[in-house]
C-alpha positions, 0 to 999 in steps of 0.5 A: 343103034341101041337106045340110051338108058335114061336112068343110067345117064340121068346123073345123081338126083339131088333130094331137097333137104327137109330144112330147105323144104320148110324154109321154102314153105314159109318163104312162099307164105311171106312173099304171097302176103299170107304172113304179115310184116311183124307177125309172129310165127307159131311156137316151135312146138306147133311148127314141129308138129305141123312140119313133122321134122326134128328140132335141129331141122326146124332151127336150120330152116329158121336160120336160112330165113333169118339169113335172108332177112325174112324173119327176125329170131329173138332168143329167150323166154319171150323169144320167137320168130317174127316176119320181115317182108322183103323191102328195097333195103333187103335187096340192096344188101345183095345188090350192093355186094355185086356192085362192090365185087364189080368195083362200081363207081358211085358216079355210076350208081347216080347215073343209073338212078337218073336213068330210072327215076327221070322217065318214071317222073315223066310218066307219072304226069300221065298216070297220076290219080287224085289220090296220088297227088294227095300223097305227093302234097303230103310228102311236100308238107313233111319236107316243109315242116322239117325245113321250118324246124331247121332239122337237116336230118329230117329234111334229108329223110323227107326228101329221100322219101319223096323220091321213093314215093315217086317210084312207088306211084310209077306204073312199073313195079320192076323199075320201082324195086330197082330204084328202091335198091339204088336209093339205099346207096344214095341215102348212105351217100346223102347222110354221110356227105350231105354236109351241114354248111350254108352251101348244103343248106341252100342245096337242100332248100333248092331240092325242096323247091324242085320237088314242089315244081315237079308236083306242079308239072305232074298236076298239069300233065306235062310229062316232057317238062317233068322228065327234064326237070327230074333228070336235071335235079337227080344229076345235079344232086349226084354231082353235088354229093360227089363234089362234097367228098362222096366215096369214089367206089361203092365198096368204100361207101358201103363199108 
């Protein structure tokens, strides 16, 4: 039997474009923390010299990074490119497209949030440090201040940030990122359909009391009670928003 020539059957080899290589190098620097959030990239003349590419190639690389929301490019005499570190909002843009394409319901999103957040809230009761508790109490204080000022928008933002903080303090970064992506969708529903009337105001204050109760359970190390409380809270919050008129499908909510 004759041997197969590997070169003959290897197929066409795709050589990366120079713009793609430049974009990949800058992208690695951003995700590895070598470039800080808000930091300016070097002037165009410097990058042309460093990478040894043409001006159109460099600009194509920057357009790729801008499309990925990893940099913001400003035109003009005082323009330039600034770094945007990846966030849950960045990821949510792409996750939202997939959810829209699959015609995901808003109720489905809230169910996923509950499935992720409740166990993490429970686990925090066993892993929480004094520094974590300090951050949680500071978050509660921001909610209390917003409520005292009768600022419904500030209170809603503070409550959403409390949810984010819980996930940031959890012991699983991957679940934290997933929760952060879904939280973006929840925040849109909260701001659009949270409402203002007496019922919504009462629900907001009930939510803050639940947040305070959760912190107490975490301080006591009562993991089971913390998980049960948070499961009930997130489920009821989702049901309240949907009853208030939240769009049935994610595609209607995000567009």
